[in-house]
Backbone as XML, in Angstrom:
<?xml version="1.0"?>
<chain id="A" units="angstrom">
  <residue number="1" name="MET">
    <atom name="N" x="1.840" y="54.076" z="-22.329"/>
    <atom name="CA" x="2.981" y="54.127" z="-23.224"/>
    <atom name="C" x="2.913" y="52.928" z="-24.174"/>
  </residue>
  <residue number="2" name="ILE">
    <atom name="N" x="3.245" y="53.169" z="-25.393"/>
    <atom name="CA" x="3.315" y="52.095" z="-26.383"/>
    <atom name="C" x="4.786" y="51.788" z="-26.644"/>
  </residue>
  <residue number="3" name="ARG">
    <atom name="N" x="5.073" y="50.516" z="-26.832"/>
    <atom name="CA" x="6.453" y="50.136" z="-27.130"/>
    <atom name="C" x="6.453" y="48.917" z="-28.032"/>
  </residue>
  <residue number="4" name="LEU">
    <atom name="N" x="7.486" y="48.836" z="-28.840"/>
    <atom name="CA" x="7.692" y="47.665" z="-29.673"/>
    <atom name="C" x="8.951" y="46.984" z="-29.159"/>
  </residue>
  <residue number="5" name="THR">
    <atom name="N" x="8.864" y="45.695" z="-28.886"/>
    <atom name="CA" x="10.014" y="44.943" z="-28.394"/>
    <atom name="C" x="10.276" y="43.771" z="-29.311"/>
  </residue>
  <residue number="6" name="LEU">
    <atom name="N" x="11.509" y="43.694" z="-29.797"/>
    <atom name="CA" x="11.973" y="42.558" z="-30.582"/>
    <atom name="C" x="12.840" y="41.709" z="-29.667"/>
  </residue>
  <residue number="7" name="THR">
    <atom name="N" x="12.636" y="40.400" z="-29.686"/>
    <atom name="CA" x="13.343" y="39.499" z="-28.788"/>
    <atom name="C" x="14.072" y="38.428" z="-29.586"/>
  </residue>
  <residue number="8" name="GLN">
    <atom name="N" x="15.315" y="38.177" z="-29.188"/>
    <atom name="CA" x="16.132" y="37.132" z="-29.806"/>
    <atom name="C" x="16.931" y="36.417" z="-28.723"/>
  </residue>
  <residue number="9" name="HIS">
    <atom name="N" x="17.469" y="35.250" z="-29.064"/>
    <atom name="CA" x="18.354" y="34.529" z="-28.159"/>
    <atom name="C" x="19.602" y="35.379" z="-27.922"/>
  </residue>
  <residue number="10" name="ILE">
    <atom name="N" x="20.215" y="35.222" z="-26.760"/>
    <atom name="CA" x="21.380" y="36.017" z="-26.386"/>
    <atom name="C" x="22.522" y="35.884" z="-27.400"/>
  </residue>
  <residue number="11" name="ARG">
    <atom name="N" x="22.574" y="34.770" z="-28.132"/>
    <atom name="CA" x="23.635" y="34.608" z="-29.138"/>
    <atom name="C" x="23.533" y="35.668" z="-30.235"/>
  </residue>
  <residue number="12" name="ASP">
    <atom name="N" x="22.359" y="36.331" z="-30.356"/>
    <atom name="CA" x="22.157" y="37.361" z="-31.363"/>
    <atom name="C" x="22.353" y="38.776" z="-30.815"/>
  </residue>
  <residue number="13" name="TRP">
    <atom name="N" x="23.081" y="38.889" z="-29.714"/>
    <atom name="CA" x="23.367" y="40.175" z="-29.070"/>
    <atom name="C" x="23.954" y="41.175" z="-30.084"/>
  </residue>
  <residue number="14" name="GLU">
    <atom name="N" x="24.959" y="40.729" z="-30.829"/>
    <atom name="CA" x="25.623" y="41.604" z="-31.798"/>
    <atom name="C" x="24.643" y="42.055" z="-32.892"/>
  </residue>
  <residue number="15" name="LEU">
    <atom name="N" x="23.821" y="41.141" z="-33.382"/>
    <atom name="CA" x="22.820" y="41.473" z="-34.389"/>
    <atom name="C" x="21.872" y="42.561" z="-33.879"/>
  </residue>
  <residue number="16" name="MET">
    <atom name="N" x="21.397" y="42.405" z="-32.650"/>
    <atom name="CA" x="20.455" y="43.383" z="-32.084"/>
    <atom name="C" x="21.121" y="44.749" z="-31.917"/>
  </residue>
  <residue number="17" name="ASN">
    <atom name="N" x="22.397" y="44.752" z="-31.524"/>
    <atom name="CA" x="23.115" y="46.018" z="-31.404"/>
    <atom name="C" x="23.290" y="46.682" z="-32.769"/>
  </residue>
  <residue number="18" name="LYS">
    <atom name="N" x="23.556" y="45.881" z="-33.801"/>
    <atom name="CA" x="23.680" y="46.435" z="-35.152"/>
    <atom name="C" x="22.343" y="46.988" z="-35.630"/>
  </residue>
  <residue number="19" name="LEU">
    <atom name="N" x="21.274" y="46.276" z="-35.327"/>
    <atom name="CA" x="19.948" y="46.747" z="-35.700"/>
    <atom name="C" x="19.642" y="48.081" z="-35.032"/>
  </residue>
  <residue number="20" name="GLN">
    <atom name="N" x="19.927" y="48.169" z="-33.746"/>
    <atom name="CA" x="19.711" y="49.418" z="-33.022"/>
    <atom name="C" x="20.554" y="50.539" z="-33.633"/>
  </residue>
  <residue number="21" name="HIS">
    <atom name="N" x="21.795" y="50.242" z="-33.935"/>
    <atom name="CA" x="22.687" y="51.244" z="-34.517"/>
    <atom name="C" x="22.166" y="51.713" z="-35.885"/>
  </residue>
  <residue number="22" name="ASN">
    <atom name="N" x="21.758" y="50.769" z="-36.733"/>
    <atom name="CA" x="21.280" y="51.120" z="-38.072"/>
    <atom name="C" x="19.961" y="51.882" z="-38.039"/>
  </residue>
  <residue number="23" name="LEU">
    <atom name="N" x="19.095" y="51.530" z="-37.112"/>
    <atom name="CA" x="17.820" y="52.245" z="-36.982"/>
    <atom name="C" x="17.972" y="53.561" z="-36.223"/>
  </residue>
  <residue number="24" name="ALA">
    <atom name="N" x="19.058" y="53.663" z="-35.451"/>
    <atom name="CA" x="19.317" y="54.849" z="-34.625"/>
    <atom name="C" x="18.164" y="55.121" z="-33.660"/>
  </residue>
  <residue number="25" name="CYS">
    <atom name="N" x="17.683" y="54.040" z="-33.037"/>
    <atom name="CA" x="16.630" y="54.206" z="-32.040"/>
    <atom name="C" x="16.562" y="52.968" z="-31.148"/>
  </residue>
  <residue number="26" name="GLY">
    <atom name="N" x="15.904" y="53.142" z="-30.022"/>
    <atom name="CA" x="15.675" y="52.039" z="-29.105"/>
    <atom name="C" x="16.843" y="51.766" z="-28.186"/>
  </residue>
  <residue number="27" name="ILE">
    <atom name="N" x="16.623" y="50.795" z="-27.299"/>
    <atom name="CA" x="17.683" y="50.339" z="-26.400"/>
    <atom name="C" x="17.751" y="48.820" z="-26.481"/>
  </residue>
  <residue number="28" name="VAL">
    <atom name="N" x="18.959" y="48.291" z="-26.331"/>
    <atom name="CA" x="19.180" y="46.847" z="-26.332"/>
    <atom name="C" x="19.584" y="46.448" z="-24.930"/>
  </residue>
  <residue number="29" name="TYR">
    <atom name="N" x="18.980" y="45.384" z="-24.417"/>
    <atom name="CA" x="19.363" y="44.898" z="-23.091"/>
    <atom name="C" x="19.129" y="43.404" z="-22.996"/>
  </residue>
  <residue number="30" name="LYS">
    <atom name="N" x="19.910" y="42.775" z="-22.119"/>
    <atom name="CA" x="19.771" y="41.354" z="-21.851"/>
    <atom name="C" x="18.759" y="41.186" z="-20.737"/>
  </residue>
  <residue number="31" name="SER">
    <atom name="N" x="17.862" y="40.263" z="-20.941"/>
    <atom name="CA" x="16.886" y="39.957" z="-19.910"/>
    <atom name="C" x="17.585" y="39.203" z="-18.777"/>
  </residue>
  <residue number="32" name="PRO">
    <atom name="N" x="17.489" y="39.682" z="-17.544"/>
    <atom name="CA" x="18.218" y="39.033" z="-16.444"/>
    <atom name="C" x="17.689" y="37.648" z="-16.082"/>
  </residue>
  <residue number="33" name="GLU">
    <atom name="N" x="16.441" y="37.358" z="-16.437"/>
    <atom name="CA" x="15.854" y="36.078" z="-16.035"/>
    <atom name="C" x="15.960" y="34.990" z="-17.094"/>
  </residue>
  <residue number="34" name="SER">
    <atom name="N" x="16.518" y="35.307" z="-18.269"/>
    <atom name="CA" x="16.583" y="34.291" z="-19.317"/>
    <atom name="C" x="17.730" y="34.584" z="-20.271"/>
  </residue>
  <residue number="35" name="TYR">
    <atom name="N" x="17.837" y="33.764" z="-21.300"/>
    <atom name="CA" x="18.892" y="33.918" z="-22.298"/>
    <atom name="C" x="18.387" y="34.656" z="-23.522"/>
  </residue>
  <residue number="36" name="VAL">
    <atom name="N" x="17.768" y="35.805" z="-23.294"/>
    <atom name="CA" x="17.254" y="36.581" z="-24.411"/>
    <atom name="C" x="17.795" y="38.002" z="-24.359"/>
  </residue>
  <residue number="37" name="VAL">
    <atom name="N" x="17.850" y="38.602" z="-25.536"/>
    <atom name="CA" x="18.221" y="40.004" z="-25.680"/>
    <atom name="C" x="17.045" y="40.701" z="-26.344"/>
  </residue>
  <residue number="38" name="ARG">
    <atom name="N" x="16.781" y="41.923" z="-25.894"/>
    <atom name="CA" x="15.626" y="42.661" z="-26.402"/>
    <atom name="C" x="16.054" y="44.013" z="-26.953"/>
  </residue>
  <residue number="39" name="LEU">
    <atom name="N" x="15.406" y="44.401" z="-28.037"/>
    <atom name="CA" x="15.503" y="45.755" z="-28.569"/>
    <atom name="C" x="14.133" y="46.364" z="-28.366"/>
  </residue>
  <residue number="40" name="THR">
    <atom name="N" x="14.075" y="47.424" z="-27.586"/>
    <atom name="CA" x="12.799" y="48.062" z="-27.273"/>
    <atom name="C" x="12.811" y="49.504" z="-27.765"/>
  </residue>
  <residue number="41" name="VAL">
    <atom name="N" x="11.749" y="49.871" z="-28.486"/>
    <atom name="CA" x="11.578" y="51.232" z="-28.993"/>
    <atom name="C" x="10.290" y="51.789" z="-28.397"/>
  </residue>
  <residue number="42" name="THR">
    <atom name="N" x="10.399" y="52.946" z="-27.731"/>
    <atom name="CA" x="9.231" y="53.556" z="-27.095"/>
    <atom name="C" x="8.930" y="54.956" z="-27.622"/>
  </residue>
  <residue number="43" name="LYS">
    <atom name="N" x="9.862" y="55.583" z="-28.285"/>
    <atom name="CA" x="9.672" y="56.955" z="-28.763"/>
    <atom name="C" x="8.717" y="56.953" z="-29.952"/>
  </residue>
  <residue number="44" name="MET">
    <atom name="N" x="7.598" y="57.667" z="-29.803"/>
    <atom name="CA" x="6.562" y="57.669" z="-30.842"/>
    <atom name="C" x="7.112" y="58.098" z="-32.200"/>
  </residue>
  <residue number="45" name="SER">
    <atom name="N" x="7.942" y="59.109" z="-32.223"/>
    <atom name="CA" x="8.469" y="59.571" z="-33.513"/>
    <atom name="C" x="9.306" y="58.483" z="-34.183"/>
  </residue>
  <residue number="46" name="ASP">
    <atom name="N" x="10.058" y="57.704" z="-33.405"/>
    <atom name="CA" x="10.835" y="56.597" z="-33.967"/>
    <atom name="C" x="9.928" y="55.479" z="-34.462"/>
  </residue>
  <residue number="47" name="LEU">
    <atom name="N" x="8.876" y="55.210" z="-33.724"/>
    <atom name="CA" x="7.939" y="54.171" z="-34.139"/>
    <atom name="C" x="7.304" y="54.519" z="-35.479"/>
  </residue>
  <residue number="48" name="PHE">
    <atom name="N" x="6.883" y="55.785" z="-35.641"/>
    <atom name="CA" x="6.199" y="56.185" z="-36.865"/>
    <atom name="C" x="7.141" y="56.471" z="-38.031"/>
  </residue>
  <residue number="49" name="SER">
    <atom name="N" x="8.346" y="56.916" z="-37.754"/>
    <atom name="CA" x="9.241" y="57.271" z="-38.858"/>
    <atom name="C" x="10.207" y="56.156" z="-39.244"/>
  </residue>
  <residue number="50" name="LYS">
    <atom name="N" x="10.446" y="55.195" z="-38.340"/>
    <atom name="CA" x="11.444" y="54.159" z="-38.607"/>
    <atom name="C" x="10.878" y="52.739" z="-38.540"/>
  </residue>
  <residue number="51" name="ILE">
    <atom name="N" x="10.282" y="52.396" z="-37.427"/>
    <atom name="CA" x="9.872" y="51.011" z="-37.176"/>
    <atom name="C" x="8.681" y="50.606" z="-38.044"/>
  </residue>
  <residue number="52" name="ILE">
    <atom name="N" x="7.604" y="51.371" z="-37.999"/>
    <atom name="CA" x="6.417" y="51.009" z="-38.773"/>
    <atom name="C" x="6.722" y="50.967" z="-40.274"/>
  </residue>
  <residue number="53" name="PRO">
    <atom name="N" x="7.410" y="51.980" z="-40.830"/>
    <atom name="CA" x="7.749" y="51.884" z="-42.255"/>
    <atom name="C" x="8.634" y="50.684" z="-42.598"/>
  </residue>
  <residue number="54" name="LEU">
    <atom name="N" x="9.555" y="50.336" z="-41.705"/>
    <atom name="CA" x="10.435" y="49.188" z="-41.949"/>
    <atom name="C" x="9.628" y="47.900" z="-42.102"/>
  </residue>
  <residue number="55" name="PHE">
    <atom name="N" x="8.712" y="47.669" z="-41.168"/>
    <atom name="CA" x="7.951" y="46.423" z="-41.216"/>
    <atom name="C" x="6.789" y="46.469" z="-42.213"/>
  </residue>
  <residue number="56" name="GLN">
    <atom name="N" x="6.434" y="47.639" z="-42.683"/>
    <atom name="CA" x="5.483" y="47.716" z="-43.783"/>
    <atom name="C" x="6.186" y="47.388" z="-45.101"/>
  </residue>
  <residue number="57" name="LYS">
    <atom name="N" x="7.427" y="47.814" z="-45.213"/>
    <atom name="CA" x="8.208" y="47.519" z="-46.416"/>
    <atom name="C" x="8.651" y="46.056" z="-46.445"/>
  </residue>
  <residue number="58" name="HIS">
    <atom name="N" x="8.986" y="45.509" z="-45.280"/>
    <atom name="CA" x="9.447" y="44.123" z="-45.149"/>
    <atom name="C" x="8.525" y="43.403" z="-44.175"/>
  </residue>
  <residue number="59" name="PRO">
    <atom name="N" x="7.364" y="42.958" z="-44.644"/>
    <atom name="CA" x="6.350" y="42.399" z="-43.738"/>
    <atom name="C" x="6.820" y="41.148" z="-42.997"/>
  </residue>
  <residue number="60" name="LEU">
    <atom name="N" x="6.363" y="41.063" z="-41.764"/>
    <atom name="CA" x="6.573" y="39.853" z="-40.975"/>
    <atom name="C" x="5.677" y="38.755" z="-41.527"/>
  </residue>
  <residue number="61" name="GLN">
    <atom name="N" x="5.898" y="37.539" z="-41.055"/>
    <atom name="CA" x="5.126" y="36.394" z="-41.530"/>
    <atom name="C" x="4.260" y="35.843" z="-40.395"/>
  </residue>
  <residue number="62" name="GLY">
    <atom name="N" x="3.172" y="35.195" z="-40.764"/>
    <atom name="CA" x="2.328" y="34.477" z="-39.811"/>
    <atom name="C" x="1.641" y="35.387" z="-38.811"/>
  </residue>
  <residue number="63" name="THR">
    <atom name="N" x="1.523" y="34.883" z="-37.581"/>
    <atom name="CA" x="0.808" y="35.637" z="-36.548"/>
    <atom name="C" x="1.555" y="36.896" z="-36.142"/>
  </residue>
  <residue number="64" name="LYS">
    <atom name="N" x="2.875" y="36.928" z="-36.322"/>
    <atom name="CA" x="3.629" y="38.143" z="-36.004"/>
    <atom name="C" x="3.177" y="39.301" z="-36.898"/>
  </residue>
  <residue number="65" name="ARG">
    <atom name="N" x="2.829" y="39.010" z="-38.129"/>
    <atom name="CA" x="2.309" y="40.040" z="-39.028"/>
    <atom name="C" x="0.990" y="40.584" z="-38.485"/>
  </residue>
  <residue number="66" name="LEU">
    <atom name="N" x="0.127" y="39.673" z="-38.031"/>
    <atom name="CA" x="-1.161" y="40.093" z="-37.468"/>
    <atom name="C" x="-0.959" y="40.920" z="-36.205"/>
  </residue>
  <residue number="67" name="ASP">
    <atom name="N" x="-0.012" y="40.517" z="-35.357"/>
    <atom name="CA" x="0.292" y="41.287" z="-34.155"/>
    <atom name="C" x="0.809" y="42.673" z="-34.520"/>
  </residue>
  <residue number="68" name="PHE">
    <atom name="N" x="1.649" y="42.747" z="-35.544"/>
    <atom name="CA" x="2.174" y="44.042" z="-35.975"/>
    <atom name="C" x="1.054" y="44.929" z="-36.505"/>
  </residue>
  <residue number="69" name="GLU">
    <atom name="N" x="0.131" y="44.371" z="-37.257"/>
    <atom name="CA" x="-1.008" y="45.147" z="-37.757"/>
    <atom name="C" x="-1.835" y="45.701" z="-36.595"/>
  </residue>
  <residue number="70" name="ASP">
    <atom name="N" x="-2.034" y="44.879" z="-35.563"/>
    <atom name="CA" x="-2.756" y="45.352" z="-34.378"/>
    <atom name="C" x="-1.957" y="46.437" z="-33.656"/>
  </residue>
  <residue number="71" name="PHE">
    <atom name="N" x="-0.638" y="46.261" z="-33.582"/>
    <atom name="CA" x="0.231" y="47.271" z="-32.982"/>
    <atom name="C" x="0.052" y="48.610" z="-33.708"/>
  </residue>
  <residue number="72" name="CYS">
    <atom name="N" x="0.009" y="48.569" z="-35.029"/>
    <atom name="CA" x="-0.165" y="49.789" z="-35.829"/>
    <atom name="C" x="-1.506" y="50.452" z="-35.538"/>
  </residue>
  <residue number="73" name="LYS">
    <atom name="N" x="-2.553" y="49.649" z="-35.361"/>
    <atom name="CA" x="-3.869" y="50.204" z="-35.026"/>
    <atom name="C" x="-3.822" y="50.954" z="-33.698"/>
  </residue>
  <residue number="74" name="VAL">
    <atom name="N" x="-3.186" y="50.325" z="-32.700"/>
    <atom name="CA" x="-3.081" y="50.959" z="-31.384"/>
    <atom name="C" x="-2.220" y="52.220" z="-31.476"/>
  </residue>
  <residue number="75" name="ALA">
    <atom name="N" x="-1.121" y="52.154" z="-32.200"/>
    <atom name="CA" x="-0.253" y="53.322" z="-32.351"/>
    <atom name="C" x="-1.021" y="54.480" z="-32.978"/>
  </residue>
  <residue number="76" name="GLN">
    <atom name="N" x="-1.854" y="54.187" z="-33.956"/>
    <atom name="CA" x="-2.642" y="55.236" z="-34.615"/>
    <atom name="C" x="-3.653" y="55.841" z="-33.648"/>
  </residue>
  <residue number="77" name="ILE">
    <atom name="N" x="-4.280" y="55.002" z="-32.833"/>
    <atom name="CA" x="-5.233" y="55.508" z="-31.831"/>
    <atom name="C" x="-4.524" y="56.461" z="-30.880"/>
  </residue>
  <residue number="78" name="ILE">
    <atom name="N" x="-3.332" y="56.070" z="-30.438"/>
    <atom name="CA" x="-2.574" y="56.918" z="-29.520"/>
    <atom name="C" x="-2.114" y="58.200" z="-30.216"/>
  </residue>
  <residue number="79" name="LYS">
    <atom name="N" x="-1.710" y="58.093" z="-31.469"/>
    <atom name="CA" x="-1.242" y="59.259" z="-32.222"/>
    <atom name="C" x="-2.312" y="60.351" z="-32.308"/>
  </residue>
  <residue number="80" name="ILE">
    <atom name="N" x="-3.568" y="59.938" z="-32.471"/>
    <atom name="CA" x="-4.650" y="60.928" z="-32.567"/>
    <atom name="C" x="-5.290" y="61.213" z="-31.202"/>
  </residue>
  <residue number="81" name="LYS">
    <atom name="N" x="-4.601" y="60.774" z="-30.147"/>
    <atom name="CA" x="-5.022" y="61.020" z="-28.760"/>
    <atom name="C" x="-6.307" y="60.294" z="-28.379"/>
  </residue>
  <residue number="82" name="GLY">
    <atom name="N" x="-6.635" y="59.230" z="-29.115"/>
    <atom name="CA" x="-7.827" y="58.454" z="-28.805"/>
    <atom name="C" x="-7.730" y="57.729" z="-27.477"/>
  </residue>
  <residue number="83" name="HIS">
    <atom name="N" x="-6.509" y="57.478" z="-27.016"/>
    <atom name="CA" x="-6.317" y="56.791" z="-25.740"/>
    <atom name="C" x="-6.747" y="57.649" z="-24.553"/>
  </residue>
  <residue number="84" name="LEU">
    <atom name="N" x="-7.021" y="58.912" z="-24.796"/>
    <atom name="CA" x="-7.456" y="59.815" z="-23.730"/>
    <atom name="C" x="-8.958" y="59.765" z="-23.510"/>
  </residue>
  <residue number="85" name="THR">
    <atom name="N" x="-9.661" y="58.962" z="-24.318"/>
    <atom name="CA" x="-11.109" y="58.813" z="-24.149"/>
    <atom name="C" x="-11.421" y="57.398" z="-23.669"/>
  </residue>
  <residue number="86" name="ALA">
    <atom name="N" x="-12.564" y="57.258" z="-23.041"/>
    <atom name="CA" x="-12.986" y="55.934" z="-22.564"/>
    <atom name="C" x="-13.156" y="54.972" z="-23.738"/>
  </residue>
  <residue number="87" name="GLU">
    <atom name="N" x="-13.724" y="55.468" z="-24.842"/>
    <atom name="CA" x="-13.944" y="54.620" z="-26.008"/>
    <atom name="C" x="-12.608" y="54.155" z="-26.605"/>
  </residue>
  <residue number="88" name="GLY">
    <atom name="N" x="-11.660" y="55.090" z="-26.687"/>
    <atom name="CA" x="-10.342" y="54.748" z="-27.223"/>
    <atom name="C" x="-9.622" y="53.727" z="-26.366"/>
  </residue>
  <residue number="89" name="LEU">
    <atom name="N" x="-9.681" y="53.912" z="-25.056"/>
    <atom name="CA" x="-9.047" y="52.942" z="-24.147"/>
    <atom name="C" x="-9.688" y="51.569" z="-24.269"/>
  </residue>
  <residue number="90" name="LYS">
    <atom name="N" x="-11.008" y="51.553" z="-24.398"/>
    <atom name="CA" x="-11.713" y="50.285" z="-24.551"/>
    <atom name="C" x="-11.272" y="49.588" z="-25.835"/>
  </residue>
  <residue number="91" name="GLU">
    <atom name="N" x="-11.178" y="50.345" z="-26.916"/>
    <atom name="CA" x="-10.741" y="49.774" z="-28.191"/>
    <atom name="C" x="-9.315" y="49.225" z="-28.098"/>
  </residue>
  <residue number="92" name="ILE">
    <atom name="N" x="-8.426" y="49.970" z="-27.433"/>
    <atom name="CA" x="-7.048" y="49.506" z="-27.251"/>
    <atom name="C" x="-7.016" y="48.210" z="-26.454"/>
  </residue>
  <residue number="93" name="LYS">
    <atom name="N" x="-7.797" y="48.140" z="-25.395"/>
    <atom name="CA" x="-7.825" y="46.927" z="-24.563"/>
    <atom name="C" x="-8.316" y="45.724" z="-25.357"/>
  </residue>
  <residue number="94" name="ILE">
    <atom name="N" x="-9.308" y="45.934" z="-26.196"/>
    <atom name="CA" x="-9.823" y="44.839" z="-27.030"/>
    <atom name="C" x="-8.749" y="44.367" z="-28.007"/>
  </residue>
  <residue number="95" name="ILE">
    <atom name="N" x="-8.102" y="45.313" z="-28.656"/>
    <atom name="CA" x="-7.042" y="44.948" z="-29.615"/>
    <atom name="C" x="-5.926" y="44.223" z="-28.884"/>
  </residue>
  <residue number="96" name="LYS">
    <atom name="N" x="-5.488" y="44.773" z="-27.749"/>
    <atom name="CA" x="-4.388" y="44.185" z="-26.977"/>
    <atom name="C" x="-4.709" y="42.761" z="-26.516"/>
  </residue>
  <residue number="97" name="SER">
    <atom name="N" x="-5.937" y="42.529" z="-26.140"/>
    <atom name="CA" x="-6.317" y="41.216" z="-25.624"/>
    <atom name="C" x="-6.196" y="40.125" z="-26.708"/>
  </residue>
  <residue number="98" name="GLY">
    <atom name="N" x="-6.225" y="40.524" z="-27.968"/>
    <atom name="CA" x="-6.106" y="39.554" z="-29.048"/>
    <atom name="C" x="-4.715" y="39.426" z="-29.615"/>
  </residue>
  <residue number="99" name="MET">
    <atom name="N" x="-3.759" y="40.124" z="-29.032"/>
    <atom name="CA" x="-2.395" y="40.075" z="-29.545"/>
    <atom name="C" x="-1.579" y="38.987" z="-28.846"/>
  </residue>
  <residue number="100" name="ASN">
    <atom name="N" x="-0.503" y="38.589" z="-29.522"/>
    <atom name="CA" x="0.462" y="37.621" z="-28.993"/>
    <atom name="C" x="-0.237" y="36.335" z="-28.566"/>
  </residue>
  <residue number="101" name="ARG">
    <atom name="N" x="-0.119" y="35.975" z="-27.327"/>
    <atom name="CA" x="-0.696" y="34.698" z="-26.865"/>
    <atom name="C" x="-2.216" y="34.725" z="-26.772"/>
  </residue>
  <residue number="102" name="GLY">
    <atom name="N" x="-2.812" y="35.922" z="-26.859"/>
    <atom name="CA" x="-4.261" y="36.046" z="-26.800"/>
    <atom name="C" x="-4.935" y="35.818" z="-28.147"/>
  </residue>
  <residue number="103" name="ARG">
    <atom name="N" x="-4.125" y="35.686" z="-29.203"/>
    <atom name="CA" x="-4.680" y="35.525" z="-30.546"/>
    <atom name="C" x="-5.253" y="34.116" z="-30.703"/>
  </residue>
  <residue number="104" name="LYS">
    <atom name="N" x="-6.454" y="34.040" z="-31.277"/>
    <atom name="CA" x="-7.092" y="32.734" z="-31.490"/>
    <atom name="C" x="-7.189" y="32.449" z="-32.954"/>
  </residue>
</chain>
């Protein structure tokens, strides 16, 4: 399963709920182990019709932009069912290993 998770400090709870409401997708929840709130979107149709276009129109900055570009690559592989092949899974694992804290 592919998912996009946006994380903010708990003080931004209302902002995250408004974002979820305006996008009409995802779920918002407070992380029980910390002071963060998360908006998570897992529905492929929402990712392709709402989330990806939003961040393509309003690009992120710095390494988050690079992570988003990698996310889009993985989403495209899954969309064309490439994750069902050994080669596709290998490619996803390579991309994933370089995302977030794995980025050099």
